[in-house]
Wavefront OBJ file of the C-alpha trace (Angstrom):
o trace
v 21.351 -10.081 -39.145
v 24.522 -10.838 -40.759
v 27.047 -10.276 -38.431
v 24.880 -12.261 -35.118
v 24.242 -15.191 -37.463
v 28.169 -15.442 -38.173
v 28.591 -16.434 -35.058
v 29.526 -19.666 -34.270
v 26.305 -21.555 -33.077
v 27.154 -22.963 -30.217
v 28.083 -18.832 -28.951
v 24.527 -17.978 -30.749
v 22.968 -20.254 -29.153
v 24.366 -18.712 -25.705
v 23.227 -15.225 -26.099
v 19.374 -16.567 -27.136
v 19.771 -18.503 -23.740
v 20.966 -15.305 -22.220
v 17.775 -13.382 -23.989
v 14.870 -15.488 -21.932
v 12.862 -14.619 -20.667
v 12.208 -10.852 -21.625
v 13.700 -10.568 -24.727
v 13.596 -14.653 -26.203
v 10.072 -14.023 -27.831
v 11.183 -10.861 -29.526
v 14.092 -12.259 -30.672
v 12.717 -15.616 -31.930
v 10.807 -13.548 -34.723
v 14.068 -11.794 -36.175
v 15.048 -13.890 -38.854
v 15.098 -17.643 -39.225
v 18.633 -17.950 -38.869
v 17.856 -17.640 -34.761
v 14.581 -19.189 -34.871
v 16.764 -22.818 -36.382
v 19.039 -22.004 -33.452
v 16.769 -21.394 -30.179
v 13.779 -23.550 -31.515
v 14.750 -26.048 -29.000
v 13.733 -23.605 -26.323
v 10.765 -22.766 -26.802
v 9.427 -25.550 -25.052
v 11.238 -24.961 -21.843
v 10.614 -20.934 -22.121
v 6.754 -21.960 -22.514
v 6.321 -24.363 -19.950
v 8.323 -21.529 -17.062
v 5.812 -19.076 -18.266
v 2.785 -20.985 -17.440
v 4.136 -22.431 -14.410
v 6.290 -19.408 -12.821
v 4.977 -15.775 -13.778
v 2.241 -16.021 -11.343
v 3.264 -17.849 -7.869
v 1.328 -17.206 -4.668
v 3.316 -18.470 -1.286
v 1.060 -18.277 1.661
v 3.329 -17.238 4.375
v 0.705 -17.026 6.866
v -0.026 -20.829 7.349
v 3.380 -22.352 5.923
v 6.479 -20.894 7.469
v 8.685 -22.638 5.064
v 6.799 -21.607 1.883
v 9.827 -19.194 1.573
v 12.607 -21.594 1.422
v 10.940 -24.103 -1.220
v 10.585 -21.927 -3.038
v 14.297 -20.916 -3.309
v 14.064 -24.982 -3.147
v 13.287 -24.679 -6.796
v 15.203 -21.410 -8.120
v 18.203 -23.042 -6.619
v 17.826 -25.687 -9.183
v 17.271 -23.336 -12.366
v 17.630 -19.737 -11.326
v 16.409 -19.149 -14.149
v 12.687 -19.517 -13.219
v 12.908 -16.496 -10.623
v 13.553 -14.149 -13.861
v 10.016 -15.553 -15.368
v 8.078 -14.426 -11.630
v 6.110 -11.538 -12.507
v 3.249 -11.048 -10.223
v 4.431 -12.397 -6.786
v 1.659 -13.266 -4.128
v 3.563 -13.900 -1.384
v 0.557 -13.488 1.196
v -0.807 -16.292 -0.350
v -4.328 -14.708 -0.957
v -5.557 -15.620 -4.082
v -3.541 -15.028 -7.169
v -3.929 -17.457 -9.829
v -0.638 -19.998 -10.267
v 1.588 -21.978 -8.801
v 0.402 -23.241 -5.495
v 2.578 -24.871 -2.985
v 0.840 -27.214 -1.060
v 0.365 -26.356 2.884
v 0.129 -29.637 4.180
v 3.781 -30.588 3.143
v 5.121 -32.112 6.431
v 7.991 -30.566 8.860
v 9.841 -33.940 8.096
v 10.300 -33.090 4.160
v 11.157 -30.010 4.964
v 13.936 -31.622 7.226
v 14.693 -33.902 3.933
v 15.610 -31.003 2.669
v 18.137 -30.070 4.751
v 19.621 -33.699 5.030
v 20.022 -33.653 1.521
v 23.364 -32.768 0.458
v 22.880 -32.114 -3.239
v 20.046 -29.676 -2.057
v 22.361 -27.733 0.418
v 24.995 -27.639 -2.014
v 22.743 -25.478 -4.741
v 21.378 -22.996 -1.844
v 25.237 -22.155 -0.645
v 25.880 -22.060 -5.086
v 22.354 -19.960 -5.564
v 24.016 -17.441 -2.735
v 27.612 -17.023 -3.361
v 26.203 -16.712 -7.285
v 24.252 -13.490 -6.052
v 25.454 -10.816 -7.310
v 23.134 -8.250 -5.102
v 25.275 -9.157 -2.186
v 28.373 -9.721 -3.296
v 28.551 -6.075 -4.305
v 26.447 -5.298 -0.842
v 29.261 -6.508 0.397
v 27.540 -8.640 2.819
v 28.975 -11.268 4.279
v 28.195 -14.483 1.499
v 28.609 -17.269 4.645
v 26.470 -15.602 6.315
v 23.859 -15.436 4.123
v 24.550 -19.218 3.474
v 23.390 -19.869 7.118
v 20.883 -18.136 7.633
v 19.432 -18.755 4.161
v 19.360 -22.736 5.017
v 18.806 -22.689 8.304
v 15.944 -20.116 8.751
v 12.972 -22.153 8.751
v 14.376 -25.416 10.099
v 12.452 -25.258 13.612
v 9.321 -24.351 14.005
v 9.738 -21.690 16.586
v 7.056 -19.155 16.956
v 9.138 -16.759 18.182
v 11.022 -16.201 15.009
v 9.869 -13.763 12.688
v 8.419 -15.213 10.288
v 9.641 -12.828 7.587
v 13.138 -13.640 7.608
v 16.455 -14.447 6.012
v 14.363 -16.259 3.637
v 11.957 -14.028 2.448
v 14.253 -11.414 1.797
v 16.547 -13.366 -0.138
v 13.587 -14.679 -2.418
v 11.991 -10.551 -2.720
v 15.943 -10.380 -3.896
v 15.472 -12.860 -6.381
v 12.258 -11.374 -8.341
v 14.066 -8.921 -10.236
v 11.153 -8.664 -13.047
v 8.694 -8.967 -10.761
v 5.563 -6.332 -11.771
v 3.153 -6.670 -9.191
v 3.943 -7.740 -5.547
v 2.523 -8.145 -2.251
v 4.209 -8.651 1.054
v 3.804 -11.545 3.304
v 2.383 -11.504 6.037
v 4.369 -10.241 9.490
v 6.359 -7.767 6.866
v 7.085 -5.792 10.212
v 9.395 -8.425 11.036
v 11.864 -6.924 8.887
v 12.279 -3.295 10.412
v 14.187 -0.471 10.336
v 18.051 -1.448 10.328
v 18.938 0.444 13.358
v 16.409 -1.227 15.262
v 18.084 -4.777 15.317
v 21.345 -5.605 13.724
v 20.517 -8.873 12.608
v 17.933 -7.157 10.196
v 20.610 -4.418 9.044
v 21.793 -7.050 6.692
v 18.847 -7.916 5.447
v 17.475 -4.292 4.975
v 20.816 -3.384 3.229
v 20.079 -6.252 0.855
v 16.543 -4.257 0.026
v 18.009 -0.820 -0.389
v 20.365 -2.457 -2.591
v 17.775 -3.940 -4.839
v 16.250 -0.628 -4.764
v 19.544 1.276 -5.824
v 20.139 -1.843 -8.526
v 16.624 -0.247 -9.969
v 18.209 2.953 -10.848
v 20.974 0.855 -12.776
v 20.913 1.795 -16.675
v 22.004 -1.924 -17.475
v 19.355 -3.923 -18.958
v 16.651 -4.690 -17.240
v 17.639 -3.747 -14.033
v 16.425 -5.652 -10.388
v 13.259 -4.238 -9.578
v 12.791 -1.852 -12.301
v 9.440 -3.364 -13.697
v 7.935 -3.052 -9.910
v 5.007 -1.150 -10.566
v 2.474 -2.381 -8.135
v 3.136 -3.104 -4.339
v 0.372 -4.455 -1.958
v 0.439 -4.570 1.843
v -2.116 -6.700 3.380
v -2.467 -7.127 7.070
v -5.910 -7.525 9.493
v -8.062 -3.878 9.501
v -8.627 -4.211 13.055
v -7.039 -2.153 16.746
v -4.257 -4.330 17.087
v -2.512 -4.327 13.678
v -0.360 -2.415 12.906
v 2.949 -1.504 10.981
v 5.405 0.815 10.831
v 4.825 2.808 7.361
v 8.641 2.688 7.393
v 9.420 -1.072 6.804
v 7.952 -0.243 2.969
v 10.798 2.218 2.238
v 12.803 0.056 -0.143
v 10.233 -0.621 -2.123
v 8.497 2.953 -1.812
v 11.746 4.413 -3.579
v 12.157 2.128 -6.349
v 12.221 3.386 -10.130
v 8.838 2.618 -11.249
v 6.444 1.728 -8.629
v 3.185 3.643 -9.563
v 0.645 1.502 -6.799
v 0.361 1.663 -3.186
v -2.137 -0.577 -1.787
v -2.128 -1.443 1.946
v -3.520 -1.842 5.053
v -2.966 -1.014 9.098
v 0.164 1.176 8.247
v 1.340 3.635 11.803
v 2.970 7.034 11.153
v 2.940 8.969 14.123
v 6.105 10.136 15.601
v 4.011 10.320 19.747
v 6.731 8.985 21.390
v 4.431 6.419 23.046
v 2.341 4.411 20.739
v 2.734 5.411 17.073
v 5.645 4.303 14.895
v 7.272 7.422 12.799
v 8.114 7.906 9.789
v 10.661 9.609 7.685
v 11.996 9.734 3.900
v 15.885 8.931 4.518
v 16.442 9.157 0.881
v 17.854 12.360 0.280
v 18.810 11.812 -3.571
v 15.367 9.912 -4.654
v 11.479 10.715 -4.823
v 8.892 7.900 -5.296
v 7.545 7.742 -8.613
v 4.022 6.892 -7.176
v 0.915 7.812 -8.780
v -1.713 6.134 -7.145
v -2.019 5.210 -2.830
v -4.899 3.677 -0.572
v -4.204 3.029 3.018
v -7.145 1.811 4.335
v -7.277 1.272 8.044
v -4.190 3.130 9.125
v -2.951 5.891 11.709
v -1.473 8.830 10.693
v -0.945 12.158 11.582
v -0.019 15.380 8.940
v 3.321 15.382 10.334
v 3.745 11.481 8.911
v 1.768 11.637 5.880
v 3.335 14.804 4.862
v 6.882 12.775 5.387
v 5.756 10.760 2.537
v 4.070 13.553 0.111
v 6.604 15.724 -0.227
v 8.662 12.827 -2.212
v 5.765 11.836 -4.805
v 5.798 14.340 -7.136
v 3.725 11.764 -9.537
v 1.297 11.398 -7.031
v -2.189 11.624 -9.061
v -4.850 9.493 -6.874
v -4.396 9.819 -2.780
v -7.151 7.635 -0.924
v -7.335 7.191 3.371
v -8.902 5.916 6.010
v -8.559 6.436 9.795
v -8.525 4.152 12.331
v -7.068 4.532 15.812
v -4.244 1.773 16.724
v -3.316 -0.766 19.495
v -3.231 1.126 22.786
v -5.126 4.497 21.452
v -2.636 6.037 18.967
v -4.247 8.667 17.579
v -7.346 8.762 20.294
v -8.116 11.836 18.954
v -7.165 12.915 15.479
v -6.179 16.154 13.779
v -7.950 15.558 10.637
v -7.435 19.283 9.508
v -3.850 18.672 9.722
v -3.958 15.659 8.032
v -5.892 17.545 5.164
v -4.112 20.075 4.924
v -0.746 18.663 4.808
v -2.154 16.695 2.155
v -2.775 19.581 0.322
v 0.024 21.653 0.759
v 2.126 18.729 -0.650
v 0.244 17.319 -3.422
v -2.978 19.523 -4.111
v -1.865 21.380 -7.237
v -2.029 17.630 -8.357
v -4.483 15.288 -7.436
v -6.973 14.213 -9.421
v -8.374 12.080 -7.177
v -8.912 11.834 -3.179
v -10.666 10.048 -0.615
v -10.943 10.886 3.470
v -12.770 8.688 5.908
v -12.624 7.056 8.593
v -12.761 3.018 9.991
v -12.566 3.951 14.081
v -12.303 6.809 16.011
v -12.598 6.398 19.805
v -12.121 9.903 20.574
v -12.579 13.313 19.337
v -11.198 15.928 15.379
v -9.069 18.086 17.359
v -9.127 20.264 14.453
v -11.522 20.496 11.054
v -10.758 20.593 7.752
v -12.117 24.071 6.546
v -11.032 24.643 2.854
v -9.887 22.015 0.458
v -9.208 25.311 -2.237
v -5.526 24.608 -2.166
v -6.199 20.960 -4.218
v -6.366 22.900 -7.524
v -6.967 19.675 -9.972
v -9.328 18.021 -7.952
v -11.703 16.389 -9.883
v -13.144 12.728 -7.371
v -13.408 13.357 -4.064
v -15.218 10.952 -1.219
v -15.163 12.511 2.305
v -16.379 11.254 5.525
v -18.598 14.263 7.426
v -16.832 14.134 10.635
v -13.876 15.092 9.498
v -15.337 18.796 9.448
v -16.016 19.031 12.893
v -13.862 21.100 14.837
v -11.963 24.637 15.344
v -9.988 25.813 12.151
v -6.550 25.271 12.832
v -5.838 29.378 12.579
v -7.545 29.449 15.643
v -5.428 28.039 17.729
v -7.947 25.800 19.567
v -8.059 22.149 19.882
v -10.375 19.683 20.757
v -9.642 16.250 22.695
v -7.282 15.147 25.175
v -5.104 17.870 25.190
v -7.951 20.929 24.593
v -7.259 24.570 24.847
v -8.696 27.552 24.075
v -8.996 29.303 21.254
v -6.414 32.403 20.548
v -7.825 35.426 21.364
v -10.145 37.035 18.744
v -11.083 33.374 18.001
v -14.735 31.984 19.682
v -14.596 28.622 21.323
v -16.031 26.279 18.093
v -19.307 24.892 17.912
v -20.879 22.130 15.694
v -22.816 25.346 13.729
v -20.014 26.543 12.728
v -18.912 24.021 10.273
v -18.332 25.700 7.002
v -20.424 25.714 4.287
v -19.374 22.483 1.504
v -19.954 24.987 -1.339
v -17.483 27.652 -0.500
v -14.824 25.449 0.081
v -14.277 23.294 -2.624
v -12.295 23.729 -5.793
v -13.913 24.450 -8.290
v -12.317 21.789 -10.705
v -14.380 19.277 -8.785
v -16.707 16.718 -11.039
v -17.639 13.868 -8.043
v -18.793 14.467 -4.739
v -19.124 11.752 -2.292
v -20.604 12.424 1.327
v -20.347 9.606 3.751
v -22.034 9.826 7.476
v -21.101 7.365 9.768
v -23.555 7.844 11.818
v -22.069 5.168 14.673
v -19.355 8.233 14.994
v -20.562 11.366 14.737
v -24.214 12.033 16.487
v -24.667 15.783 16.019
v -27.020 16.626 13.473
v -26.013 20.643 13.582
v -22.442 19.225 11.053
v -24.209 17.742 8.582
v -27.000 20.159 8.233
v -25.056 23.454 8.265
v -22.136 21.773 5.789
v -25.007 21.331 2.552
v -26.368 24.386 4.010
v -26.864 26.285 0.804
v -24.713 24.028 -1.324
v -27.795 24.457 -4.395
v -27.696 27.923 -4.476
v -23.394 28.537 -4.724
v -23.305 25.044 -7.256
v -24.068 26.604 -10.668
v -21.270 29.394 -9.960
v -18.875 28.139 -7.287
v -18.929 24.444 -8.919
v -19.968 24.863 -12.258
v -18.506 21.263 -13.468
v -20.154 19.413 -10.859
v -22.019 15.976 -12.635
v -22.268 13.504 -9.586
v -22.922 14.149 -5.970
v -24.114 11.585 -3.102
v -24.578 11.967 0.396
v -24.857 8.246 2.255
v -25.267 7.752 5.784
v -24.291 5.002 7.594
v -26.851 3.438 10.644
v -26.449 0.971 13.717
v -27.052 -2.505 13.031
v -30.499 -1.817 15.165
v -32.450 0.085 12.377
v -35.727 0.308 14.954
v -34.360 3.906 16.512
v -35.758 6.044 18.614
v -38.467 8.860 16.902
v -35.631 11.500 17.923
v -32.889 9.647 15.908
v -35.050 8.830 13.265
v -36.333 12.213 12.814
v -32.744 13.635 12.259
v -31.816 11.003 10.220
v -34.818 12.459 7.810
v -34.182 15.813 8.534
v -30.721 15.241 7.161
v -31.875 12.830 4.453
v -34.638 16.069 3.185
v -32.129 18.425 3.235
v -29.527 16.577 1.020
v -32.123 15.843 -1.302
v -32.799 19.587 -1.693
v -29.614 20.424 -2.379
v -29.474 17.730 -5.197
v -27.702 14.898 -3.415
v -28.240 11.170 -3.963
v -29.451 10.570 -0.438
v -29.141 6.638 1.422
v -29.641 5.789 4.293
v -28.756 1.888 6.019
v -26.686 -0.520 7.986
v -23.161 -2.410 6.276
v -22.853 1.300 4.050
v -19.015 1.647 3.452
v -17.545 4.413 1.242
v -17.480 3.845 -2.331
v -13.300 3.730 -2.507
v -13.606 1.427 0.579
v -15.743 -1.315 -0.338
v -14.338 -1.312 -4.008
v -10.442 -1.948 -2.368
v -12.194 -4.760 0.028
v -13.668 -6.277 -2.840
v -10.475 -6.131 -5.134
v -8.256 -6.794 -2.376
v -10.025 -9.124 -0.542
v -9.893 -7.025 3.228
v -12.888 -6.449 4.669
v -14.790 -3.764 7.226
v -13.698 -4.818 10.777
v -16.678 -5.839 12.468
l 1 2 3 4 5 6 7 8 9 10 11 12 13 14 15 16 17 18 19 20 21 22 23 24 25 26 27 28 29 30 31 32 33 34 35 36 37 38 39 40 41 42 43 44 45 46 47 48 49 50 51 52 53 54 55 56 57 58 59 60 61 62 63 64 65 66 67 68 69 70 71 72 73 74 75 76 77 78 79 80 81 82 83 84 85 86 87 88 89 90 91 92 93 94 95 96 97 98 99 100 101 102 103 104 105 106 107 108 109 110 111 112 113 114 115 116 117 118 119 120 121 122 123 124 125 126 127 128 129 130 131 132 133 134 135 136 137 138 139 140 141 142 143 144 145 146 147 148 149 150 151 152 153 154 155 156 157 158 159 160 161 162 163 164 165 166 167 168 169 170 171 172 173 174 175 176 177 178 179 180 181 182 183 184 185 186 187 188 189 190 191 192 193 194 195 196 197 198 199 200 201 202 203 204 205 206 207 208 209 210 211 212 213 214 215 216 217 218 219 220 221 222 223 224 225 226 227 228 229 230 231 232 233 234 235 236 237 238 239 240 241 242 243 244 245 246 247 248 249 250 251 252 253 254 255 256 257 258 259 260 261 262 263 264 265 266 267 268 269 270 271 272 273 274 275 276 277 278 279 280 281 282 283 284 285 286 287 288 289 290 291 292 293 294 295 296 297 298 299 300 301 302 303 304 305 306 307 308 309 310 311 312 313 314 315 316 317 318 319 320 321 322 323 324 325 326 327 328 329 330 331 332 333 334 335 336 337 338 339 340 341 342 343 344 345 346 347 348 349 350 351 352 353 354 355 356 357 358 359 360 361 362 363 364 365 366 367 368 369 370 371 372 373 374 375 376 377 378 379 380 381 382 383 384 385 386 387 388 389 390 391 392 393 394 395 396 397 398 399 400 401 402 403 404 405 406 407 408 409 410 411 412 413 414 415 416 417 418 419 420 421 422 423 424 425 426 427 428 429 430 431 432 433 434 435 436 437 438 439 440 441 442 443 444 445 446 447 448 449 450 451 452 453 454 455 456 457 458 459 460 461 462 463 464 465 466 467 468 469 470 471 472 473 474 475 476 477 478 479 480 481 482 483 484 485 486 487 488 489 490 491 492 493 494 495 496 497 498 499 500 501 502 503 504 505 506 507 508 509 510 511 512 513 514
């Protein structure tokens, strides 16, 4: 490396500093001369890497958490580049923890410190993403430094300081968004929020630049973890700046809505005509989406291989009745040729299935699937019949649907399937005709229709009271007998969850809604 070593030591030292953190270690082992020049930086690099590689901020309890983290970054801006794993929800990542008991008096002391505030203003002024975005630097300086000054519950918890903090995490690989993320909304909803939104979208665009270590280009995993209940809901659209980044591969989210019903829903549309998402795996728990809403995302996911979803009726009866047939058909239309894993289950449904699933042949590559029995409990889309609040009769030539019309599962599944997990939510679906019709003749057709199938499971959720009346006990025993005769491993009990749903909860700390 003769040319590099011929540089003045001061200039070589600046090059070594510029390589931190991502390229520092590789540069230091290139030759003895470079190592000798940069060895004084090793202790600082090691300390920053240990302390800042993972951070955890409790946005739910500490409204000033973002500001306090920015204060540390303002003192030494390079530490933001060391952050690879950022849990802004405070859900348990091992790493830097901020004291949740820190008083507001201490926080106000930072505001009273002229030197500290000047560091903040310098940090904002030095952010090229703001300057390139033509956002008024002075306005950002004001909003970031004053954002959490008051303990006002009416102010959005996810605010200017959170947005600015996210813009500093240029090398983050795994990101958990703060609580109340929905407070940053689609820009045309509120002029004061559009500046934050524009900043995030600018960061998204920068992830595609060819510059070395482009901002957000390292982001692989995004988590959005809100409570899973009837009241909690956030628009899928609030995640758009992250879904559009160049390298995002995994999305784990809860309580999202993508329904354009003109009433209680929150619509979702993909606004980036020149971009597609790079997502490979999506897991959505207790979400409320229809076929159109999910289709508006999936049509832009050409790399998607795994999609898992559990449905939940949301606030004010959003999707009180759910069209499972249209939902699965939309997945099949946009991703059926590429998915290898699929799960569609139900956490809570107050109404009825509008149309049921009648075919899954479009999932040509599917190897593993977990399905709620109830998604088949409805008339076909082709019949024109609809059940639920806005029910309508079948078109001419079709008979009204009854439970025994549920298709035989062995005839509608793709031949590529290797694992089949069925979940029967007995607290929602009560008619025994549905499961019995679904698994009828399964063993007879399995060898020639599903020759690659290796794993079969039928799990039945029971109510908390296990002392069932005789008729119900008899019905459960009937399903058990037929399932086992057709090769399914059968288990029934209280507290059961779909396999994928339980795995999600264990991995991300999100429990089922009681």
